[in-house]
C-alpha positions in Angstrom: 6.5 -3.7 29.9 6.8 -6.5 27.3 9.8 -8.1 29.1 7.8 -8.2 32.3 4.8 -9.7 30.5 6.9 -12.5 29.0 8.6 -13.5 32.2 5.5 -13.4 34.5 2.6 -14.5 32.3 0.5 -15.8 35.2 0.1 -12.5 37.0 -3.3 -10.7 36.7 -2.9 -7.9 34.2 -3.5 -4.3 35.1 -5.2 -1.7 32.9 -1.9 -0.7 31.2 -0.6 -4.2 30.5 -0.3 -5.2 26.9 -1.4 -8.8 27.2 -4.5 -10.8 28.0 -4.6 -14.3 29.4 -7.4 -15.4 27.1 -6.0 -13.8 24.0 -5.5 -10.2 22.9 -8.4 -7.9 22.1 -6.4 -5.5 19.9 -2.9 -4.8 18.7 -0.8 -1.7 19.3 1.1 -0.6 16.2 4.4 0.8 17.3 5.1 2.4 13.9 8.0 4.9 13.6 7.7 5.9 17.2 11.5 6.4 17.6 11.7 9.3 15.1 11.0 11.9 17.8 10.9 15.4 16.5 11.4 14.2 12.9 7.9 12.7 12.9 6.2 15.7 11.4 8.8 15.9 8.6 8.2 12.3 7.6 4.4 12.9 8.0 4.5 15.8 5.5 6.6 13.8 2.9 4.4 10.7 3.3 1.2 12.8 3.0 2.5 14.5 -0.2 3.6 11.2 -1.6 0.2 9.6 -0.9 -1.6 12.6 -2.6 0.6 12.1 -5.6 0.0 8.4 -5.6 -3.8 8.8 -5.6 -3.7 11.7 -8.1 -1.3 10.2 -10.6 -2.8 6.7 -10.6 -6.4 8.2 -10.8 -5.3 10.2 -13.8 -4.0 7.1 -15.5 -7.2 5.2 -14.8 -9.3 8.1 -16.1 -7.4 8.7 -19.4 -7.0 4.9 -20.0 -10.8 4.4 -19.7 -12.0 7.5 -21.5 -9.5 8.2 -24.3 -10.3 6.1 -27.4 -6.6 6.4 -28.5 -5.7 4.3 -25.4 -7.9 1.4 -26.2 -5.0 -1.1 -26.6 -4.5 -4.0 -24.1 -1.3 -2.3 -22.8 -3.4 0.5 -21.3 -6.0 -1.8 -20.0 -3.3 -3.6 -18.0 -1.8 -0.3 -17.0 -4.9 1.1 -15.4 -5.5 -2.2 -13.6 -1.9 -1.9 -12.2 -2.8 1.7 -11.1 -5.9 0.4 -9.3 -3.8 -2.2 -7.5 -1.3 0.4 -6.5 -4.0 2.7 -5.1 -5.6 0.0 -2.9 -2.1 -1.3 -1.9 -1.0 2.0 -0.5 -4.4 2.9 1.0 -4.2 -0.3 3.1 -1.2 1.1 5.1 -0.4 4.8 4.5 -3.5 6.4 6.1 -2.9 4.3 9.2 0.7 5.4 9.2 -0.3 9.0 8.8 -2.7 8.8 11.7 0.0 7.2 13.9 2.1 10.4 13.6 -0.7 12.4 15.0 -1.5 10.2 18.0 0.5 8.8 20.9 -0.9 5.2 20.6 -2.2 3.6 17.4 -4.4 0.5 18.0 -6.1 -1.9 15.6 -8.6 -4.6 16.2 -7.5 -8.2 15.8 -9.8 -8.7 12.7 -8.6 -5.4 11.3 -5.0 -6.3 11.8 -5.3 -9.6 9.9 -7.5 -8.0 7.2 -4.8 -5.4 6.7 -2.1 -8.0 6.6 -3.9 -10.2 4.0 -4.9 -7.3 1.8 -1.5 -5.7 1.8 0.4 -8.9 0.9 -2.3 -9.9 -1.7 -2.0 -6.6 -3.5 1.8 -6.6 -3.3 1.8 -10.1 -5.1 -1.1 -9.1 -7.4 1.0 -6.0 -8.5 3.9 -8.2 -9.5 1.5 -10.6 -11.3 0.1 -7.6 -13.2 3.7 -6.6 -14.2 4.1 -10.2 -15.5 0.9 -9.9 -17.5 2.2 -6.6 -19.0 5.5 -8.3 -19.9 3.5 -11.1 -21.7 1.6 -8.4 -23.5 4.8 -6.7 -24.7 6.1 -10.1 -25.8 3.0 -10.8 -27.9 3.0 -7.3 -29.4 6.7 -7.4 -30.4 7.3 -11.1 -31.1 3.9 -11.9 -32.7 2.6 -8.6 -34.1 0.4 -10.3 -36.8 -1.4 -12.5 -34.2 -1.5 -9.8 -31.5 -4.9 -8.3 -32.2 -6.6 -11.7 -32.6 -4.9 -13.2 -29.6 -5.3 -10.3 -27.1 -9.1 -10.0 -27.2 -11.0 -8.5 -24.3 -11.9 -11.9 -22.8 -8.2 -12.9 -22.8 -7.3 -9.6 -21.2 -9.9 -10.2 -18.5 -8.7 -13.7 -18.0 -5.1 -12.5 -17.5 -6.1 -9.8 -15.1 -8.3 -12.3 -13.2 -5.4 -14.8 -13.1 -3.2 -12.1 -11.5 -5.8 -11.5 -8.8 -6.2 -15.2 -8.1 -2.5 -15.8 -8.0 -2.1 -13.0 -5.4 -4.8 -14.5 -3.3 -3.4 -18.1 -3.5 0.1 -16.9 -2.5 -1.3 -15.0 0.5 -4.0 -17.2 1.9 -2.0 -20.1 3.4 0.3 -17.9 5.6 -2.7 -15.6 6.6 -4.9 -18.6 7.6 -2.0 -20.0 9.8 -1.4 -16.6 11.4 -5.1 -16.2 12.1 -5.3 -19.6 13.9 -2.4 -19.0 16.2 -2.9 -18.0 19.9 -1.9 -14.4 20.8 -1.8 -14.3 24.6 1.4 -12.4 25.2 2.5 -8.9 24.3 0.4 -7.2 21.6 2.7 -4.5 20.5 3.5 -4.9 16.7 7.0 -3.7 16.1 6.2 -2.4 12.7 4.3 0.4 10.9 1.5 -2.0 10.1 0.4 -5.7 10.7 3.5 -7.2 9.1 3.5 -11.1 9.2 7.0 -11.5 10.6 6.2 -9.0 13.3 3.0 -10.7 14.3 4.7 -14.1 14.4 6.9 -12.7 17.2 3.8 -12.3 19.3 2.5 -15.9 18.9 2.3 -18.0 22.1 3.7 -21.1 20.5 6.0 -22.6 17.9 5.9 -20.7 14.6 8.5 -22.7 12.6 5.7 -24.0 10.3 4.5 -20.5 9.7 8.0 -19.3 8.8 8.4 -22.1 6.3 5.0 -21.5 4.7 5.5 -17.7 4.6 9.0 -18.0 3.0 7.9 -20.7 0.6 5.0 -18.7 -0.8 7.0 -15.5 -0.9 9.6 -17.3 -3.0 6.9 -18.7 -5.2 5.5 -15.2 -5.8 8.9 -13.6 -6.4 10.4 -16.4 -8.5 7.4 -17.3 -10.6 6.7 -13.7 -11.7 10.4 -12.8 -11.9 11.2 -15.8 -14.2 8.2 -15.2 -16.4 9.1 -11.5 -16.8 12.8 -12.4 -17.5 11.8 -15.1 -20.0 9.5 -12.6 -21.8 12.2 -10.0 -22.1 14.8 -12.6 -23.3 12.5 -13.6 -26.1 11.8 -9.9 -26.8 15.5 -9.2 -26.9 16.1 -12.0 -29.4 13.2 -10.7 -31.6 14.5 -7.1 -31.4 18.0 -8.2 -32.4 16.6 -9.3 -35.8 14.8 -6.0 -36.5 16.0 -3.0 -38.4 17.2 0.1 -36.5 13.9 2.0 -36.7 11.8 -1.0 -35.7 14.3 -1.8 -32.9 14.1 1.7 -31.5 10.2 1.7 -31.6 10.1 -1.7 -29.9 12.6 -0.7 -27.2 10.6 2.5 -26.5 7.4 0.6 -25.8 9.3 -1.6 -23.2 11.3 1.2 -21.4 8.7 2.3 -18.9 7.7 -1.3 -18.0 11.3 -2.4 -17.6 12.0 0.6 -15.4 9.1 -0.2 -13.1 10.0 -3.9 -12.9 13.6 -3.1 -12.0 12.6 -0.7 -9.2 9.9 -3.1 -7.9 12.1 -6.2 -7.6 15.2 -4.3 -6.4 13.2 -2.7 -3.6 11.4 -5.9 -2.7 14.8 -7.8 -2.4 15.9 -5.4 0.3 12.8 -6.1 2.4 14.1 -9.6 3.1 17.7 -8.7 4.0 17.3 -8.2 7.7 14.5 -7.8 10.2 16.2 -4.7 11.7 16.1 -2.7 8.5 12.9 -4.3 7.2 10.5 -1.8 8.7 12.0 1.4 7.3 12.7 -0.3 3.9 9.1 -1.7 3.9 7.7 1.8 4.5 9.7 3.2 1.7 8.9 0.3 -0.6 5.2 0.4 0.1 5.1 4.0 -1.1 8.0 4.1 -3.6 6.8 2.0 -6.5 3.1 3.2 -6.5 4.6 6.7 -6.4 7.0 6.2 -9.3 4.7 4.1 -11.5 2.5 7.0 -12.8 5.5 9.3 -13.1 7.5 6.8 -15.1 4.7 5.8 -17.5 3.6 9.4 -18.0 7.1 10.5 -18.8 8.3 7.6 -20.9 5.1 6.8 -22.8 4.3 9.4 -25.5 0.7 8.3 -26.1 -0.1 8.4 -22.4 1.7 11.7 -22.0 -0.3 13.2 -24.9 -3.6 11.9 -23.5 -2.9 13.4 -20.1 -2.0 16.7 -21.7 -5.2 16.7 -23.8 -7.2 15.9 -20.6 -5.6 18.6 -18.6 -6.0 21.2 -21.4 -9.7 20.3 -21.8 -10.3 21.4 -18.2 -8.0 24.4 -18.3 -9.9 27.6 -17.4 -7.7 29.6 -19.7 -9.0 27.7 -22.6 -12.6 28.6 -21.7 -11.6 32.3 -21.4 -10.1 32.2 -24.9 -13.2 30.6 -26.3 -15.4 33.2 -24.7 -13.3 36.1 -25.9 -13.4 34.7 -29.5 
């Protein structure tokens, strides 16, 4: 009983207690334990969503790296975004799926903090990658004559590397602080994974500094990427307004998929910070929603990518081999 643990911390713990006087040895992930009989329904939907996430993003990575027609920087950034989405979801969804099949889900202290760091880093890196893609669209539309010379492979690698470094820098301070705090009280994490705010509730001490650092770097990550994306699209909008109808339509088409993904990502992320009570269910949906929708949006809205996927699928279609043999 966590209330009993907090009010009588000096009593010798029994086997079933959830605290240790010298620090916890593991954490218990509460997850979505209150779903009751609906757990298996959520399990099926989450499993199908995860399969689609892995399959869809793997397909984008495969066609973007093998199809010569997708050699432009836009697709290089896209398959890097797909890679980020795959690792981002793999950090949490498999653990959530296993929690539906077991009564108690535990995770080691090191595993918990590793999960927390990787999850947040990839979340921030994903937004940084969207920022890089917005800059790429800005260069392609506003500076078409300089685009090929400016967006060389070293520049592309530098931009992608910068996105990864930005994600790490925004995540490291809060993670280091959380790691150094003492955890001697209850060890039940009231979340579906090792969420920073949920872990802070288990710290035996004052966490006001942790709260400030966490909020500060969350705002830096959200505002920096958000302002840069918004600035890119304002400049793109000004440039498009000076074009003819045909050019305007073509330029707008190349931005539609990215704008849709950005809108969904930032709208969903804003709900995560509304309230702690709704944060867990919103976080679960958000962690799966954007990686699930990204490949669908890009494959439906991007004609080149759609055609490449169609060619790839037709090349492995058994019916094509049958037709060839019959001829």
